[in-house]
C-alpha positions in Angstrom: 2.4 26.3 -15.1 0.0 25.9 -12.2 -1.1 29.1 -10.5 -0.2 27.6 -7.0 3.1 26.2 -5.8 3.3 22.4 -6.4 3.5 20.1 -3.2 5.7 17.3 -2.5 4.1 14.7 -0.4 6.4 12.5 1.7 5.1 9.3 3.1 7.1 8.1 6.2 6.7 4.8 8.1 7.5 1.2 8.4 6.2 -1.5 6.0 2.4 -2.2 6.5 1.7 1.1 8.0 -0.6 2.5 5.3 1.6 4.5 3.2 0.6 3.2 -0.1 -3.1 3.4 0.6 -2.5 7.1 1.7 -0.4 7.7 -1.4 -3.1 6.4 -3.6 -5.6 8.6 -2.0 -3.3 11.7 -2.2 -2.8 10.9 -5.9 -6.4 11.3 -6.7 -7.4 14.1 -4.1 -4.4 16.4 -5.1 -3.8 15.4 -8.7 -0.3 14.2 -7.7 2.1 11.9 -9.6 2.5 9.0 -7.3 6.0 7.4 -7.2 5.7 4.1 -5.3 9.3 2.2 -5.1 7.8 -1.2 -4.4 5.8 -1.2 -7.7 9.0 -0.6 -9.7 11.1 -3.1 -7.6 8.4 -5.8 -8.2 8.1 -5.0 -11.9 11.8 -5.0 -12.5 12.9 -7.8 -10.1 9.9 -10.0 -9.3 10.6 -12.0 -6.1 14.0 -10.5 -5.6 14.5 -7.1 -3.7 18.0 -6.3 -4.2 19.3 -3.5 -1.7 21.7 -2.0 -4.4 18.8 -1.8 -6.9 16.4 -0.3 -4.3 18.7 2.5 -3.7 19.0 3.4 -7.5 15.2 3.0 -8.0 14.5 5.4 -5.2 16.9 7.9 -6.6 15.5 7.7 -10.2 12.0 8.3 -8.7 13.2 11.1 -6.7 14.7 12.7 -9.8 11.4 12.1 -11.8 9.5 13.8 -8.8 11.8 16.9 -8.7 11.2 17.4 -12.6 7.4 17.0 -11.9 7.6 19.7 -9.3 9.6 21.9 -11.7 6.8 21.5 -14.1 4.2 22.6 -11.4 3.0 19.0 -10.8 2.2 17.7 -7.3 4.2 14.6 -6.3 3.8 11.9 -3.6 7.0 10.0 -2.6 5.7 6.5 -1.4 8.4 4.8 0.5 9.7 4.7 4.1 12.0 7.7 4.4 13.2 6.2 7.6 16.1 8.6 7.9 15.8 12.2 8.8 18.7 12.9 6.3 16.5 11.6 3.5 13.5 13.7 4.6 15.9 16.8 4.9 17.4 16.2 1.5 14.0 16.2 0.1 12.6 19.0 2.0 15.6 21.1 0.8 15.2 20.1 -2.7 11.5 20.9 -2.8 12.2 24.3 -1.2 15.0 25.1 -3.9 12.2 24.5 -6.6 9.7 26.7 -4.9 7.4 23.8 -3.9 5.8 23.2 -0.5 6.1 20.0 1.5 3.6 17.9 3.4 4.9 15.1 5.5 2.7 12.4 6.5 3.9 9.9 9.2 2.3 6.3 9.6 2.6 4.3 12.7 1.0 1.2 14.2 1.5 -1.3 16.9 3.9 -4.2 15.9 0.9 -6.6 16.3 -1.3 -4.5 13.9 1.6 -4.1 11.4 2.2 -7.9 11.5 -1.4 -8.6 10.9 -1.6 -6.2 7.8 1.5 -7.6 6.3 0.2 -11.2 6.7 -3.0 -10.3 5.1 -1.3 -8.5 2.3 0.9 -11.6 1.8 -2.1 -13.8 1.6 -4.2 -11.7 -0.5 -1.7 -9.8 -2.8 1.6 -11.7 -2.7 2.7 -10.2 -6.0 2.8 -6.5 -4.4 5.0 -7.6 -1.5 7.8 -9.7 0.1 7.9 -11.7 3.2 9.1 -9.8 6.1 10.2 -11.7 9.3 9.4 -10.5 12.9 13.2 -10.0 13.3 13.4 -7.7 10.3 10.2 -5.7 11.6 11.9 -5.2 15.1 15.3 -4.2 13.5 13.6 -1.6 11.4 11.4 -0.4 14.2 14.6 0.3 16.1 16.4 2.3 13.2 13.7 4.3 11.8 14.0 8.1 12.8 10.6 9.1 13.9 9.8 12.7 12.4 9.5 15.3 15.0 6.3 17.3 15.1 8.3 20.4 13.6 9.3 18.2 10.7 5.8 17.2 10.1 4.2 20.6 10.3 7.2 22.3 8.4 8.0 24.7 11.3 11.4 23.2 12.0 14.2 24.3 9.6 15.8 21.8 7.3 18.9 20.4 8.7 22.4 21.2 7.3 23.9 18.6 5.1 25.9 15.9 7.1 29.8 16.3 7.5 31.6 15.7 4.3 28.9 17.0 2.0 28.6 20.8 0.9 25.0 20.7 -0.3 21.9 18.5 0.0 22.2 17.9 -3.7 25.7 16.2 -3.2 24.4 14.1 -0.5 21.3 13.0 -2.6 23.7 11.8 -5.3 25.6 9.8 -2.8 22.7 8.3 -0.9 20.8 7.6 -4.0 23.4 6.5 -6.7 22.6 7.0 -10.4 23.4 3.4 -11.2 24.2 0.1 -9.7 27.9 -0.1 -9.0 
C-alpha cells in the first residue's frame, strides 16, 4: 500500500469545458486511474446514449474507483457531477476510505463551450454526441456550481438527503447496480 493517502479527483462541469483533458493530465501527473464515463458509453452503445445505462455505468465506475482507493491508488472521476448530492456522496465515500479529495470545477462562456463542442464533433465524432443549444442552456440552469468551500475541502460534507440514512444508501439509489 502507498505510504501516502490516495486521492480522489473529481471533475465537475458541463460538456466541453475541459474535464477530460484535465483528467488525462491528472492521470499522468498523479498516477491516477482515470474513469471516463463517455468512453464506456461509446464503447458499449455507439451512437446511442441511453440515460438508464448512463447511471449504471457511472455507478460501476464509482465502485471501481472506490476499490482502487482502498488499494491505495489515486482515482480521477471524469464526468460532470452536476449535483452537490453526487459530490457529497463521493466526498463521504472517500473520507470513509481514508482518501483525500481534490475537486476541480471547469467553466466556460456558453459561446466558448459551443465552439469547443462543435470542434470536437467535427474532429472526433466518435468521442461525442451532438448537443443542441437548448440542451446546453437547460444543463447550464440545472448544474449546482460547487461552492469555494466544496472546492477547497473546508466545507463539511452535507448530511444525506431525507429518506436516506447514509450516503452509501443514497449512492446505491442514485447509481443503480443494473438497468431496470
